[in-house]
Backbone atoms as SQL, in Angstrom:
CREATE TABLE atoms (id INTEGER PRIMARY KEY, chain TEXT, resi INTEGER, resn TEXT, atom TEXT, x REAL, y REAL, z REAL);
INSERT INTO atoms VALUES
  (1, 'A', 1, 'MET', 'N', 6.029, -17.958, 6.582),
  (2, 'A', 1, 'MET', 'CA', 5.833, -16.873, 5.494),
  (3, 'A', 1, 'MET', 'C', 6.320, -17.526, 4.230),
  (4, 'A', 2, 'PRO', 'N', 5.547, -17.541, 3.273),
  (5, 'A', 2, 'PRO', 'CA', 5.784, -18.141, 2.089),
  (6, 'A', 2, 'PRO', 'C', 6.847, -17.350, 1.275),
  (7, 'A', 3, 'GLN', 'N', 7.761, -18.012, 0.632),
  (8, 'A', 3, 'GLN', 'CA', 8.976, -17.271, -0.097),
  (9, 'A', 3, 'GLN', 'C', 8.445, -17.330, -1.667),
  (10, 'A', 4, 'PHE', 'N', 9.072, -16.241, -2.261),
  (11, 'A', 4, 'PHE', 'CA', 8.502, -15.878, -3.811),
  (12, 'A', 4, 'PHE', 'C', 9.854, -15.656, -4.558),
  (13, 'A', 5, 'SER', 'N', 9.912, -16.134, -5.745),
  (14, 'A', 5, 'SER', 'CA', 11.044, -15.904, -6.614),
  (15, 'A', 5, 'SER', 'C', 10.867, -14.850, -7.510),
  (16, 'A', 6, 'SER', 'N', 9.651, -14.308, -7.516),
  (17, 'A', 6, 'SER', 'CA', 9.206, -13.050, -8.487),
  (18, 'A', 6, 'SER', 'C', 7.951, -12.280, -8.183),
  (19, 'A', 7, 'PHE', 'N', 7.908, -11.310, -8.418),
  (20, 'A', 7, 'PHE', 'CA', 6.745, -10.404, -8.133),
  (21, 'A', 7, 'PHE', 'C', 5.564, -10.967, -8.629),
  (22, 'A', 8, 'ARG', 'N', 5.587, -11.759, -9.757),
  (23, 'A', 8, 'ARG', 'CA', 4.325, -12.357, -10.461),
  (24, 'A', 8, 'ARG', 'C', 3.837, -13.341, -9.630),
  (25, 'A', 9, 'GLN', 'N', 4.541, -14.212, -8.870),
  (26, 'A', 9, 'GLN', 'CA', 4.235, -15.122, -7.787),
  (27, 'A', 9, 'GLN', 'C', 3.794, -14.430, -6.662),
  (28, 'A', 10, 'PHE', 'N', 4.304, -13.355, -6.241),
  (29, 'A', 10, 'PHE', 'CA', 4.084, -12.640, -5.009),
  (30, 'A', 10, 'PHE', 'C', 2.453, -12.004, -5.061),
  (31, 'A', 11, 'TYR', 'N', 2.301, -11.339, -6.167),
  (32, 'A', 11, 'TYR', 'CA', 0.965, -10.590, -6.356),
  (33, 'A', 11, 'TYR', 'C', -0.255, -11.365, -5.903),
  (34, 'A', 12, 'PRO', 'N', -0.421, -12.495, -6.488),
  (35, 'A', 12, 'PRO', 'CA', -1.849, -13.237, -5.747),
  (36, 'A', 12, 'PRO', 'C', -1.876, -13.374, -4.332),
  (37, 'A', 13, 'TYR', 'N', -0.617, -13.524, -3.784),
  (38, 'A', 13, 'TYR', 'CA', -0.508, -13.750, -2.320),
  (39, 'A', 13, 'TYR', 'C', -0.993, -12.254, -1.776),
  (40, 'A', 14, 'TYR', 'N', -0.253, -11.212, -2.275),
  (41, 'A', 14, 'TYR', 'CA', -0.683, -9.934, -1.843),
  (42, 'A', 14, 'TYR', 'C', -2.030, -9.598, -1.920),
  (43, 'A', 15, 'LEU', 'N', -2.786, -9.893, -2.826),
  (44, 'A', 15, 'LEU', 'CA', -4.318, -9.828, -3.028),
  (45, 'A', 15, 'LEU', 'C', -5.068, -10.593, -2.082),
  (46, 'A', 16, 'GLN', 'N', -4.510, -11.756, -1.650),
  (47, 'A', 16, 'GLN', 'CA', -5.172, -12.584, -0.836),
  (48, 'A', 16, 'GLN', 'C', -4.964, -12.091, 0.592),
  (49, 'A', 17, 'GLU', 'N', -4.203, -11.291, 0.844),
  (50, 'A', 17, 'GLU', 'CA', -3.766, -10.552, 2.280),
  (51, 'A', 17, 'GLU', 'C', -4.554, -9.338, 2.314),
  (52, 'A', 18, 'HIS', 'N', -5.330, -8.920, 1.211),
  (53, 'A', 18, 'HIS', 'CA', -6.076, -7.605, 1.280),
  (54, 'A', 18, 'HIS', 'C', -7.532, -7.895, 0.736),
  (55, 'A', 19, 'ARG', 'N', -8.242, -9.008, 1.424),
  (56, 'A', 19, 'ARG', 'CA', -9.594, -9.365, 1.044),
  (57, 'A', 19, 'ARG', 'C', -10.589, -8.472, 1.696),
  (58, 'A', 20, 'ASN', 'N', -10.179, -7.733, 2.906),
  (59, 'A', 20, 'ASN', 'CA', -11.175, -7.024, 3.395),
  (60, 'A', 20, 'ASN', 'C', -11.185, -5.721, 2.652),
  (61, 'A', 21, 'THR', 'N', -12.644, -5.380, 2.439),
  (62, 'A', 21, 'THR', 'CA', -12.874, -3.984, 1.541),
  (63, 'A', 21, 'THR', 'C', -12.305, -2.857, 2.351),
  (64, 'A', 22, 'VAL', 'N', -12.351, -2.606, 3.706),
  (65, 'A', 22, 'VAL', 'CA', -12.089, -1.492, 4.350),
  (66, 'A', 22, 'VAL', 'C', -10.390, -1.603, 4.332),
  (67, 'A', 23, 'CYS', 'N', -9.778, -2.384, 4.422),
  (68, 'A', 23, 'CYS', 'CA', -8.211, -2.424, 4.290),
  (69, 'A', 23, 'CYS', 'C', -7.917, -2.012, 2.906),
  (70, 'A', 24, 'ARG', 'N', -8.610, -2.591, 1.848),
  (71, 'A', 24, 'ARG', 'CA', -8.126, -2.166, 0.457),
  (72, 'A', 24, 'ARG', 'C', -8.412, -0.470, 0.224),
  (73, 'A', 25, 'ARG', 'N', -9.505, -0.137, 0.800),
  (74, 'A', 25, 'ARG', 'CA', -9.895, 1.456, 0.662),
  (75, 'A', 25, 'ARG', 'C', -8.821, 2.067, 1.671),
  (76, 'A', 26, 'LEU', 'N', -8.390, 1.637, 2.732),
  (77, 'A', 26, 'LEU', 'CA', -7.285, 2.448, 3.475),
  (78, 'A', 26, 'LEU', 'C', -6.163, 2.449, 2.607),
  (79, 'A', 27, 'HIS', 'N', -5.668, 1.429, 1.915),
  (80, 'A', 27, 'HIS', 'CA', -4.570, 1.315, 1.136),
  (81, 'A', 27, 'HIS', 'C', -4.729, 2.528, 0.068),
  (82, 'A', 28, 'PHE', 'N', -5.755, 2.428, -0.609),
  (83, 'A', 28, 'PHE', 'CA', -6.065, 3.495, -1.684),
  (84, 'A', 28, 'PHE', 'C', -5.929, 4.753, -1.167),
  (85, 'A', 29, 'ILE', 'N', -6.711, 4.976, -0.127),
  (86, 'A', 29, 'ILE', 'CA', -6.649, 6.405, 0.425),
  (87, 'A', 29, 'ILE', 'C', -5.188, 6.836, 0.886),
  (88, 'A', 30, 'GLY', 'N', -4.432, 5.941, 1.475),
  (89, 'A', 30, 'GLY', 'CA', -3.144, 6.035, 1.841),
  (90, 'A', 30, 'GLY', 'C', -2.185, 6.387, 0.537),
  (91, 'A', 31, 'SER', 'N', -2.554, 5.702, -0.463),
  (92, 'A', 31, 'SER', 'CA', -1.621, 5.979, -1.721),
  (93, 'A', 31, 'SER', 'C', -1.854, 7.265, -2.262),
  (94, 'A', 32, 'TRP', 'N', -3.275, 7.857, -2.257),
  (95, 'A', 32, 'TRP', 'CA', -3.425, 8.945, -2.730),
  (96, 'A', 32, 'TRP', 'C', -2.754, 10.101, -1.945),
  (97, 'A', 33, 'GLY', 'N', -2.884, 9.692, -0.603),
  (98, 'A', 33, 'GLY', 'CA', -2.020, 10.701, 0.362),
  (99, 'A', 33, 'GLY', 'C', -0.730, 11.010, 0.025),
  (100, 'A', 34, 'VAL', 'N', -0.036, 9.730, -0.287),
  (101, 'A', 34, 'VAL', 'CA', 1.233, 9.685, -0.654),
  (102, 'A', 34, 'VAL', 'C', 1.664, 10.681, -1.676),
  (103, 'A', 35, 'LEU', 'N', 0.867, 10.398, -2.929),
  (104, 'A', 35, 'LEU', 'CA', 1.003, 11.324, -4.029),
  (105, 'A', 35, 'LEU', 'C', 0.847, 12.689, -3.849),
  (106, 'A', 36, 'ALA', 'N', -0.049, 13.055, -2.705),
  (107, 'A', 36, 'ALA', 'CA', -0.366, 14.262, -2.397),
  (108, 'A', 36, 'ALA', 'C', 0.867, 14.843, -1.665),
  (109, 'A', 37, 'CYS', 'N', 1.437, 14.350, -0.817),
  (110, 'A', 37, 'CYS', 'CA', 2.542, 14.635, -0.006),
  (111, 'A', 37, 'CYS', 'C', 3.751, 14.779, -0.998),
  (112, 'A', 38, 'LEU', 'N', 3.984, 14.021, -1.894),
  (113, 'A', 38, 'LEU', 'CA', 5.050, 14.069, -2.832),
  (114, 'A', 38, 'LEU', 'C', 4.758, 15.222, -3.839),
  (115, 'A', 39, 'ALA', 'N', 3.698, 15.508, -4.196),
  (116, 'A', 39, 'ALA', 'CA', 3.505, 16.861, -4.803),
  (117, 'A', 39, 'ALA', 'C', 3.717, 18.141, -4.042),
  (118, 'A', 40, 'MET', 'N', 3.334, 18.012, -2.759),
  (119, 'A', 40, 'MET', 'CA', 3.785, 19.060, -1.832),
  (120, 'A', 40, 'MET', 'C', 5.246, 19.189, -1.649),
  (121, 'A', 41, 'ALA', 'N', 6.033, 18.005, -1.530),
  (122, 'A', 41, 'ALA', 'CA', 7.335, 18.111, -1.078),
  (123, 'A', 41, 'ALA', 'C', 7.972, 18.953, -2.492),
  (124, 'A', 42, 'LEU', 'N', 7.449, 18.462, -3.661),
  (125, 'A', 42, 'LEU', 'CA', 7.987, 19.046, -5.042),
  (126, 'A', 42, 'LEU', 'C', 7.787, 20.752, -5.059),
  (127, 'A', 43, 'TRP', 'N', 6.429, 21.043, -4.613),
  (128, 'A', 43, 'TRP', 'CA', 6.049, 22.290, -4.723),
  (129, 'A', 43, 'TRP', 'C', 6.635, 23.291, -3.809),
  (130, 'A', 44, 'GLN', 'N', 6.774, 22.727, -2.609),
  (131, 'A', 44, 'GLN', 'CA', 7.452, 23.395, -1.481),
  (132, 'A', 44, 'GLN', 'C', 8.894, 23.413, -1.287),
  (133, 'A', 45, 'GLY', 'N', 9.542, 22.366, -1.815),
  (134, 'A', 45, 'GLY', 'CA', 10.904, 22.009, -1.655),
  (135, 'A', 45, 'GLY', 'C', 11.240, 21.562, -0.374),
  (136, 'A', 46, 'SER', 'N', 10.385, 20.986, 0.264),
  (137, 'A', 46, 'SER', 'CA', 10.517, 20.580, 1.792),
  (138, 'A', 46, 'SER', 'C', 10.554, 19.149, 1.831),
  (139, 'A', 47, 'GLY', 'N', 11.614, 18.655, 2.571),
  (140, 'A', 47, 'GLY', 'CA', 11.839, 17.222, 2.724),
  (141, 'A', 47, 'GLY', 'C', 10.897, 16.780, 3.875),
  (142, 'A', 48, 'SER', 'N', 10.353, 17.691, 4.591),
  (143, 'A', 48, 'SER', 'CA', 9.250, 16.946, 5.737),
  (144, 'A', 48, 'SER', 'C', 7.982, 16.502, 4.816),
  (145, 'A', 49, 'TRP', 'N', 7.756, 16.704, 3.815),
  (146, 'A', 49, 'TRP', 'CA', 6.630, 16.251, 3.058),
  (147, 'A', 49, 'TRP', 'C', 7.019, 14.613, 2.696),
  (148, 'A', 50, 'LEU', 'N', 8.243, 14.316, 2.532),
  (149, 'A', 50, 'LEU', 'CA', 8.615, 13.233, 2.289),
  (150, 'A', 50, 'LEU', 'C', 8.436, 11.989, 3.591),
  (151, 'A', 51, 'LEU', 'N', 8.574, 12.705, 4.739),
  (152, 'A', 51, 'LEU', 'CA', 8.354, 11.885, 5.981),
  (153, 'A', 51, 'LEU', 'C', 6.748, 11.731, 5.954),
  (154, 'A', 52, 'ALA', 'N', 6.075, 12.778, 5.794),
  (155, 'A', 52, 'ALA', 'CA', 4.613, 12.794, 5.687),
  (156, 'A', 52, 'ALA', 'C', 4.085, 11.591, 4.918),
  (157, 'A', 53, 'ALA', 'N', 4.754, 11.506, 3.503),
  (158, 'A', 53, 'ALA', 'CA', 4.371, 10.577, 2.667),
  (159, 'A', 53, 'ALA', 'C', 4.628, 9.109, 3.175),
  (160, 'A', 54, 'LEU', 'N', 5.573, 8.956, 3.925),
  (161, 'A', 54, 'LEU', 'CA', 5.817, 7.677, 4.448),
  (162, 'A', 54, 'LEU', 'C', 4.894, 7.242, 5.514),
  (163, 'A', 55, 'LEU', 'N', 4.540, 8.092, 6.571),
  (164, 'A', 55, 'LEU', 'CA', 3.601, 8.143, 7.474),
  (165, 'A', 55, 'LEU', 'C', 2.290, 8.013, 6.904),
  (166, 'A', 56, 'CYS', 'N', 1.859, 8.624, 5.974),
  (167, 'A', 56, 'CYS', 'CA', 0.546, 8.507, 5.223),
  (168, 'A', 56, 'CYS', 'C', 0.378, 7.105, 4.732),
  (169, 'A', 57, 'GLY', 'N', 1.069, 6.707, 3.961),
  (170, 'A', 57, 'GLY', 'CA', 0.977, 5.523, 3.234),
  (171, 'A', 57, 'GLY', 'C', 1.147, 4.219, 4.032),
  (172, 'A', 58, 'TYR', 'N', 2.142, 4.330, 4.890),
  (173, 'A', 58, 'TYR', 'CA', 2.087, 2.958, 5.795),
  (174, 'A', 58, 'TYR', 'C', 1.048, 3.091, 6.922),
  (175, 'A', 59, 'GLY', 'N', 0.758, 4.255, 7.297),
  (176, 'A', 59, 'GLY', 'CA', -0.202, 4.683, 8.586),
  (177, 'A', 59, 'GLY', 'C', -1.663, 3.910, 8.171),
  (178, 'A', 60, 'PHE', 'N', -2.040, 4.270, 7.025),
  (179, 'A', 60, 'PHE', 'CA', -3.440, 3.829, 6.495),
  (180, 'A', 60, 'PHE', 'C', -3.295, 2.502, 6.356),
  (181, 'A', 61, 'ALA', 'N', -2.367, 1.987, 5.647),
  (182, 'A', 61, 'ALA', 'CA', -2.252, 0.387, 5.355),
  (183, 'A', 61, 'ALA', 'C', -2.059, -0.262, 6.517),
  (184, 'A', 62, 'TRP', 'N', -1.319, 0.160, 7.602),
  (185, 'A', 62, 'TRP', 'CA', -1.242, -0.871, 8.732),
  (186, 'A', 62, 'TRP', 'C', -2.457, -0.627, 9.663),
  (187, 'A', 63, 'VAL', 'N', -3.372, 0.321, 9.524),
  (188, 'A', 63, 'VAL', 'CA', -4.371, 0.379, 10.310),
  (189, 'A', 63, 'VAL', 'C', -5.398, -0.639, 9.695),
  (190, 'A', 64, 'GLY', 'N', -5.383, -0.427, 8.381),
  (191, 'A', 64, 'GLY', 'CA', -6.218, -1.726, 7.651),
  (192, 'A', 64, 'GLY', 'C', -5.885, -2.891, 7.878),
  (193, 'A', 65, 'HIS', 'N', -4.549, -3.336, 7.999),
  (194, 'A', 65, 'HIS', 'CA', -4.155, -4.806, 8.320),
  (195, 'A', 65, 'HIS', 'C', -4.369, -4.996, 9.791),
  (196, 'A', 66, 'PHE', 'N', -4.042, -4.195, 10.657),
  (197, 'A', 66, 'PHE', 'CA', -4.185, -4.488, 12.167),
  (198, 'A', 66, 'PHE', 'C', -5.798, -4.502, 12.674),
  (199, 'A', 67, 'PHE', 'N', -6.442, -3.489, 12.250),
  (200, 'A', 67, 'PHE', 'CA', -7.908, -3.494, 12.717),
  (201, 'A', 67, 'PHE', 'C', -8.897, -4.212, 11.863),
  (202, 'A', 68, 'PHE', 'N', -8.742, -4.175, 10.603),
  (203, 'A', 68, 'PHE', 'CA', -9.663, -4.749, 9.716),
  (204, 'A', 68, 'PHE', 'C', -9.350, -6.148, 9.159),
  (205, 'A', 69, 'GLU', 'N', -8.216, -6.183, 8.485),
  (206, 'A', 69, 'GLU', 'CA', -7.738, -7.514, 8.059),
  (207, 'A', 69, 'GLU', 'C', -7.452, -8.612, 8.909),
  (208, 'A', 70, 'LYS', 'N', -6.920, -8.139, 9.875),
  (209, 'A', 70, 'LYS', 'CA', -6.365, -8.819, 11.139),
  (210, 'A', 70, 'LYS', 'C', -5.216, -9.656, 10.762),
  (211, 'A', 71, 'ASN', 'N', -4.433, -9.107, 10.040),
  (212, 'A', 71, 'ASN', 'CA', -3.125, -9.894, 9.588),
  (213, 'A', 71, 'ASN', 'C', -2.072, -9.218, 9.778),
  (214, 'A', 72, 'ARG', 'N', -0.688, -9.567, 9.425),
  (215, 'A', 72, 'ARG', 'CA', 0.553, -8.859, 9.627),
  (216, 'A', 72, 'ARG', 'C', 0.894, -8.316, 8.237),
  (217, 'A', 73, 'PRO', 'N', 1.136, -7.223, 8.026),
  (218, 'A', 73, 'PRO', 'CA', 1.577, -6.507, 6.674),
  (219, 'A', 73, 'PRO', 'C', 2.715, -7.353, 6.013),
  (220, 'A', 74, 'ALA', 'N', 2.544, -7.478, 4.921),
  (221, 'A', 74, 'ALA', 'CA', 3.599, -8.101, 4.015),
  (222, 'A', 74, 'ALA', 'C', 4.906, -7.277, 3.939),
  (223, 'A', 75, 'THR', 'N', 4.876, -6.077, 4.358),
  (224, 'A', 75, 'THR', 'CA', 6.083, -5.225, 4.471),
  (225, 'A', 75, 'THR', 'C', 7.072, -5.858, 5.422),
  (226, 'A', 76, 'PHE', 'N', 6.736, -6.640, 6.574),
  (227, 'A', 76, 'PHE', 'CA', 7.587, -6.767, 7.460),
  (228, 'A', 76, 'PHE', 'C', 8.389, -8.253, 6.884),
  (229, 'A', 77, 'SER', 'N', 7.866, -9.064, 5.956),
  (230, 'A', 77, 'SER', 'CA', 8.305, -9.992, 5.517),
  (231, 'A', 77, 'SER', 'C', 9.042, -9.781, 3.868),
  (232, 'A', 78, 'HIS', 'N', 8.407, -9.104, 3.192),
  (233, 'A', 78, 'HIS', 'CA', 8.665, -8.706, 1.698),
  (234, 'A', 78, 'HIS', 'C', 8.690, -7.307, 1.494),
  (235, 'A', 79, 'PRO', 'N', 9.370, -6.615, 2.007),
  (236, 'A', 79, 'PRO', 'CA', 9.338, -5.097, 1.871),
  (237, 'A', 79, 'PRO', 'C', 9.274, -4.445, 0.344),
  (238, 'A', 80, 'PHE', 'N', 10.012, -5.142, -0.492),
  (239, 'A', 80, 'PHE', 'CA', 10.183, -4.583, -1.796),
  (240, 'A', 80, 'PHE', 'C', 9.009, -4.972, -2.492),
  (241, 'A', 81, 'TYR', 'N', 8.712, -6.302, -2.486),
  (242, 'A', 81, 'TYR', 'CA', 7.364, -6.845, -3.159),
  (243, 'A', 81, 'TYR', 'C', 6.098, -6.245, -2.556),
  (244, 'A', 82, 'SER', 'N', 6.040, -5.973, -1.450),
  (245, 'A', 82, 'SER', 'CA', 4.964, -5.437, -0.878),
  (246, 'A', 82, 'SER', 'C', 4.804, -3.823, -1.207),
  (247, 'A', 83, 'PHE', 'N', 5.866, -3.019, -1.214),
  (248, 'A', 83, 'PHE', 'CA', 5.845, -1.708, -1.810),
  (249, 'A', 83, 'PHE', 'C', 5.394, -1.781, -3.155),
  (250, 'A', 84, 'VAL', 'N', 5.962, -2.470, -4.148),
  (251, 'A', 84, 'VAL', 'CA', 5.535, -2.740, -5.435),
  (252, 'A', 84, 'VAL', 'C', 3.881, -3.081, -5.579),
  (253, 'A', 85, 'GLY', 'N', 3.599, -4.080, -4.760),
  (254, 'A', 85, 'GLY', 'CA', 2.371, -4.649, -4.624),
  (255, 'A', 85, 'GLY', 'C', 1.358, -3.671, -4.509),
  (256, 'A', 86, 'ASP', 'N', 1.635, -2.434, -3.419),
  (257, 'A', 86, 'ASP', 'CA', 0.761, -1.574, -2.953),
  (258, 'A', 86, 'ASP', 'C', 0.311, -0.646, -4.317),
  (259, 'A', 87, 'TRP', 'N', 1.372, -0.287, -5.030),
  (260, 'A', 87, 'TRP', 'CA', 1.000, 0.519, -6.238),
  (261, 'A', 87, 'TRP', 'C', 0.560, -0.155, -7.392),
  (262, 'A', 88, 'VAL', 'N', 0.792, -1.450, -7.450),
  (263, 'A', 88, 'VAL', 'CA', 0.206, -2.323, -8.622),
  (264, 'A', 88, 'VAL', 'C', -1.489, -2.352, -8.229),
  (265, 'A', 89, 'MET', 'N', -1.704, -2.656, -7.002),
  (266, 'A', 89, 'MET', 'CA', -3.049, -2.660, -6.387),
  (267, 'A', 89, 'MET', 'C', -3.702, -1.303, -6.621),
  (268, 'A', 90, 'PHE', 'N', -3.012, -0.249, -6.429),
  (269, 'A', 90, 'PHE', 'CA', -3.755, 1.001, -6.562),
  (270, 'A', 90, 'PHE', 'C', -4.076, 1.285, -7.962),
  (271, 'A', 91, 'VAL', 'N', -3.194, 1.014, -8.866),
  (272, 'A', 91, 'VAL', 'CA', -3.543, 1.057, -10.299),
  (273, 'A', 91, 'VAL', 'C', -4.609, 0.102, -10.732),
  (274, 'A', 92, 'ASP', 'N', -4.472, -1.143, -10.371),
  (275, 'A', 92, 'ASP', 'CA', -5.688, -2.146, -10.467),
  (276, 'A', 92, 'ASP', 'C', -6.995, -1.522, -9.963),
  (277, 'A', 93, 'ILE', 'N', -6.900, -1.080, -8.739),
  (278, 'A', 93, 'ILE', 'CA', -8.267, -0.364, -8.351),
  (279, 'A', 93, 'ILE', 'C', -8.694, 0.741, -8.959),
  (280, 'A', 94, 'LEU', 'N', -7.892, 1.561, -9.657),
  (281, 'A', 94, 'LEU', 'CA', -8.032, 2.472, -10.682),
  (282, 'A', 94, 'LEU', 'C', -8.664, 1.977, -12.009),
  (283, 'A', 95, 'ARG', 'N', -8.308, 0.994, -12.403),
  (284, 'A', 95, 'ARG', 'CA', -8.627, 0.440, -13.555),
  (285, 'A', 95, 'ARG', 'C', -9.877, -0.445, -13.424),
  (286, 'A', 96, 'GLY', 'N', -10.403, -0.685, -12.443),
  (287, 'A', 96, 'GLY', 'CA', -11.266, -1.430, -12.143),
  (288, 'A', 96, 'GLY', 'C', -11.171, -2.941, -11.905),
  (289, 'A', 97, 'ARG', 'N', -9.824, -3.406, -12.002),
  (290, 'A', 97, 'ARG', 'CA', -9.481, -4.827, -11.723),
  (291, 'A', 97, 'ARG', 'C', -9.608, -5.253, -10.279),
  (292, 'A', 98, 'VAL', 'N', -9.390, -4.549, -9.549),
  (293, 'A', 98, 'VAL', 'CA', -9.636, -4.669, -7.989),
  (294, 'A', 98, 'VAL', 'C', -10.742, -3.892, -7.402),
  (295, 'A', 99, 'ALA', 'N', -11.782, -4.445, -6.677),
  (296, 'A', 99, 'ALA', 'CA', -12.728, -3.656, -6.114),
  (297, 'A', 99, 'ALA', 'C', -12.553, -3.084, -4.933),
  (298, 'A', 100, 'ILE', 'N', -13.153, -1.832, -4.588),
  (299, 'A', 100, 'ILE', 'CA', -13.277, -1.188, -3.412),
  (300, 'A', 100, 'ILE', 'C', -14.542, -0.911, -2.936);
């Protein structure tokens, strides 16, 4: 697994690990689900929505990797960069910089 000294170095690798359109779409859906779960946690004041947010975000992403991208999620080797990469990719998709 490559090593990175900055997120700037990591992000091109992260995008390369998300070449499959279905995988990117699943990440995008999972990220929206995370935002919805966080909103519910705030609205209802229930911590169980935080667990739902984790399951939603990682569940959709990992299905994308294991079944469509057929690679190992970067979460296992670069957890912080991978977490940030997911949200940067989410914003890049919204801005039209990354296609879904």
